[in-house]
ChimeraX commands (.cxc) that place a marker at each C-alpha (Angstrom):
marker #1 position 10.23,8.09,-4.44 radius 0.5
marker #1 position 9.64,11.82,-4.49 radius 0.5
marker #1 position 6.02,12.33,-3.52 radius 0.5
marker #1 position 6.16,15.94,-4.62 radius 0.5
marker #1 position 6.44,14.72,-8.23 radius 0.5
marker #1 position 2.84,13.48,-8.06 radius 0.5
marker #1 position -0.52,15.00,-7.31 radius 0.5
marker #1 position -2.30,14.02,-4.13 radius 0.5
marker #1 position -4.93,12.24,-6.22 radius 0.5
marker #1 position -2.25,10.14,-7.94 radius 0.5
marker #1 position -0.86,9.13,-4.58 radius 0.5
marker #1 position -4.33,8.21,-3.30 radius 0.5
marker #1 position -4.91,6.05,-6.38 radius 0.5
marker #1 position -1.59,4.29,-5.92 radius 0.5
marker #1 position -2.18,3.65,-2.23 radius 0.5
marker #1 position -5.54,2.05,-3.10 radius 0.5
marker #1 position -3.73,-0.10,-5.64 radius 0.5
marker #1 position -1.07,-0.96,-3.04 radius 0.5
marker #1 position -3.68,-2.09,-0.53 radius 0.5
marker #1 position -5.36,-4.18,-3.19 radius 0.5
marker #1 position -2.05,-5.81,-4.11 radius 0.5
marker #1 position -1.18,-6.64,-0.51 radius 0.5
marker #1 position -4.62,-8.02,0.34 radius 0.5
marker #1 position -4.88,-10.00,-2.92 radius 0.5
marker #1 position -1.57,-11.68,-2.16 radius 0.5
marker #1 position -2.58,-12.41,1.43 radius 0.5
marker #1 position -5.75,-14.13,0.26 radius 0.5
marker #1 position -4.73,-15.79,-2.99 radius 0.5
marker #1 position -1.05,-16.65,-2.98 radius 0.5
marker #1 position -0.93,-19.19,-0.22 radius 0.5
marker #1 position 0.60,-16.79,2.27 radius 0.5
marker #1 position 3.24,-15.49,-0.13 radius 0.5
marker #1 position 3.58,-11.89,-1.26 radius 0.5
marker #1 position 4.25,-11.89,-5.00 radius 0.5
marker #1 position 6.37,-9.37,-6.93 radius 0.5
marker #1 position 6.68,-6.98,-4.00 radius 0.5
marker #1 position 9.96,-5.75,-2.56 radius 0.5
marker #1 position 10.94,-3.74,0.51 radius 0.5
marker #1 position 11.06,-0.55,-1.59 radius 0.5
marker #1 position 7.35,-1.00,-2.30 radius 0.5
marker #1 position 6.57,-1.23,1.42 radius 0.5
marker #1 position 8.71,1.78,2.29 radius 0.5
marker #1 position 7.08,3.87,-0.45 radius 0.5
marker #1 position 3.63,2.58,0.53 radius 0.5
marker #1 position 4.17,3.69,4.14 radius 0.5
marker #1 position 5.64,7.06,3.07 radius 0.5
marker #1 position 2.60,7.67,0.88 radius 0.5
marker #1 position 0.24,6.87,3.75 radius 0.5
marker #1 position 2.09,9.29,6.05 radius 0.5
marker #1 position 1.97,11.93,3.28 radius 0.5
marker #1 position -1.80,11.41,3.15 radius 0.5
marker #1 position -1.98,11.89,6.93 radius 0.5
marker #1 position -2.81,8.28,7.79 radius 0.5
marker #1 position -1.40,6.87,11.04 radius 0.5
marker #1 position 0.90,3.95,10.20 radius 0.5
marker #1 position 2.21,3.26,13.70 radius 0.5
marker #1 position 0.66,-0.22,13.68 radius 0.5
marker #1 position 2.41,-1.17,10.40 radius 0.5
marker #1 position 5.57,0.90,10.75 radius 0.5
marker #1 position 7.83,-2.19,10.85 radius 0.5
marker #1 position 6.02,-4.03,8.04 radius 0.5
marker #1 position 8.15,-5.20,5.11 radius 0.5
marker #1 position 8.16,-7.88,2.41 radius 0.5
marker #1 position 9.30,-10.62,4.76 radius 0.5
marker #1 position 6.85,-10.00,7.62 radius 0.5
marker #1 position 3.76,-8.50,5.98 radius 0.5
marker #1 position 1.68,-11.64,6.56 radius 0.5
marker #1 position 1.92,-11.11,10.32 radius 0.5
marker #1 position 0.25,-7.70,9.92 radius 0.5
marker #1 position -3.10,-8.85,8.52 radius 0.5
marker #1 position -5.33,-7.20,11.12 radius 0.5
marker #1 position -3.23,-4.04,11.16 radius 0.5
marker #1 position -3.31,-3.72,7.37 radius 0.5
marker #1 position -7.10,-3.98,7.35 radius 0.5
marker #1 position -7.38,-1.40,10.14 radius 0.5
marker #1 position -5.12,1.08,8.32 radius 0.5
marker #1 position -7.09,0.42,5.12 radius 0.5
marker #1 position -10.36,1.13,6.95 radius 0.5
marker #1 position -9.01,4.50,8.13 radius 0.5
marker #1 position -7.62,5.30,4.68 radius 0.5
marker #1 position -10.86,4.30,2.96 radius 0.5
marker #1 position -12.92,6.46,5.32 radius 0.5
marker #1 position -10.78,9.49,4.59 radius 0.5
marker #1 position -10.56,9.00,0.81 radius 0.5
marker #1 position -13.78,7.12,0.02 radius 0.5
marker #1 position -14.92,9.69,-2.52 radius 0.5
marker #1 position -11.84,9.36,-4.72 radius 0.5
marker #1 position -12.02,7.56,-8.04 radius 0.5
marker #1 position -9.75,4.54,-8.11 radius 0.5
marker #1 position -7.33,3.66,-10.90 radius 0.5
marker #1 position -5.75,0.25,-10.67 radius 0.5
marker #1 position -2.21,-0.97,-11.29 radius 0.5
marker #1 position -0.48,2.25,-10.32 radius 0.5
marker #1 position 3.26,1.56,-10.24 radius 0.5
marker #1 position 4.81,4.64,-8.62 radius 0.5
marker #1 position 5.27,2.79,-5.32 radius 0.5
marker #1 position 8.01,0.61,-6.81 radius 0.5
marker #1 position 6.28,-2.73,-7.19 radius 0.5
marker #1 position 8.46,-5.13,-9.12 radius 0.5
marker #1 position 7.00,-6.28,-12.40 radius 0.5
marker #1 position 6.61,-9.97,-13.06 radius 0.5
marker #1 position 8.99,-11.31,-15.67 radius 0.5
marker link #1:1,2 radius 0.2
marker link #1:2,3 radius 0.2
marker link #1:3,4 radius 0.2
marker link #1:4,5 radius 0.2
marker link #1:5,6 radius 0.2
marker link #1:6,7 radius 0.2
marker link #1:7,8 radius 0.2
marker link #1:8,9 radius 0.2
marker link #1:9,10 radius 0.2
marker link #1:10,11 radius 0.2
marker link #1:11,12 radius 0.2
marker link #1:12,13 radius 0.2
marker link #1:13,14 radius 0.2
marker link #1:14,15 radius 0.2
marker link #1:15,16 radius 0.2
marker link #1:16,17 radius 0.2
marker link #1:17,18 radius 0.2
marker link #1:18,19 radius 0.2
marker link #1:19,20 radius 0.2
marker link #1:20,21 radius 0.2
marker link #1:21,22 radius 0.2
marker link #1:22,23 radius 0.2
marker link #1:23,24 radius 0.2
marker link #1:24,25 radius 0.2
marker link #1:25,26 radius 0.2
marker link #1:26,27 radius 0.2
marker link #1:27,28 radius 0.2
marker link #1:28,29 radius 0.2
marker link #1:29,30 radius 0.2
marker link #1:30,31 radius 0.2
marker link #1:31,32 radius 0.2
marker link #1:32,33 radius 0.2
marker link #1:33,34 radius 0.2
marker link #1:34,35 radius 0.2
marker link #1:35,36 radius 0.2
marker link #1:36,37 radius 0.2
marker link #1:37,38 radius 0.2
marker link #1:38,39 radius 0.2
marker link #1:39,40 radius 0.2
marker link #1:40,41 radius 0.2
marker link #1:41,42 radius 0.2
marker link #1:42,43 radius 0.2
marker link #1:43,44 radius 0.2
marker link #1:44,45 radius 0.2
marker link #1:45,46 radius 0.2
marker link #1:46,47 radius 0.2
marker link #1:47,48 radius 0.2
marker link #1:48,49 radius 0.2
marker link #1:49,50 radius 0.2
marker link #1:50,51 radius 0.2
marker link #1:51,52 radius 0.2
marker link #1:52,53 radius 0.2
marker link #1:53,54 radius 0.2
marker link #1:54,55 radius 0.2
marker link #1:55,56 radius 0.2
marker link #1:56,57 radius 0.2
marker link #1:57,58 radius 0.2
marker link #1:58,59 radius 0.2
marker link #1:59,60 radius 0.2
marker link #1:60,61 radius 0.2
marker link #1:61,62 radius 0.2
marker link #1:62,63 radius 0.2
marker link #1:63,64 radius 0.2
marker link #1:64,65 radius 0.2
marker link #1:65,66 radius 0.2
marker link #1:66,67 radius 0.2
marker link #1:67,68 radius 0.2
marker link #1:68,69 radius 0.2
marker link #1:69,70 radius 0.2
marker link #1:70,71 radius 0.2
marker link #1:71,72 radius 0.2
marker link #1:72,73 radius 0.2
marker link #1:73,74 radius 0.2
marker link #1:74,75 radius 0.2
marker link #1:75,76 radius 0.2
marker link #1:76,77 radius 0.2
marker link #1:77,78 radius 0.2
marker link #1:78,79 radius 0.2
marker link #1:79,80 radius 0.2
marker link #1:80,81 radius 0.2
marker link #1:81,82 radius 0.2
marker link #1:82,83 radius 0.2
marker link #1:83,84 radius 0.2
marker link #1:84,85 radius 0.2
marker link #1:85,86 radius 0.2
marker link #1:86,87 radius 0.2
marker link #1:87,88 radius 0.2
marker link #1:88,89 radius 0.2
marker link #1:89,90 radius 0.2
marker link #1:90,91 radius 0.2
marker link #1:91,92 radius 0.2
marker link #1:92,93 radius 0.2
marker link #1:93,94 radius 0.2
marker link #1:94,95 radius 0.2
marker link #1:95,96 radius 0.2
marker link #1:96,97 radius 0.2
marker link #1:97,98 radius 0.2
marker link #1:98,99 radius 0.2
marker link #1:99,100 radius 0.2
marker link #1:100,101 radius 0.2
marker link #1:101,102 radius 0.2
view
């Protein structure tokens, strides 16, 4: 993913969507992350770094271990939300590489 191909606002919107996807799956899919691959997590973390959000607590997070990062995800989200709380949110942004359901 080339972040320079997108505006900062687009990246913010997609990170919001990414957080929503991760949290929704944590809560509603019986502990299973649905339609998300390692590329999504790598792009998600790159986008957070690009937006100057510290990801040290979730740096090793991927599709197979994300459920063990619940507290850390919410903490990173809190920091992200504080910094970008005045941005309008568009849902279902797919630039992070989320796999579509077939």
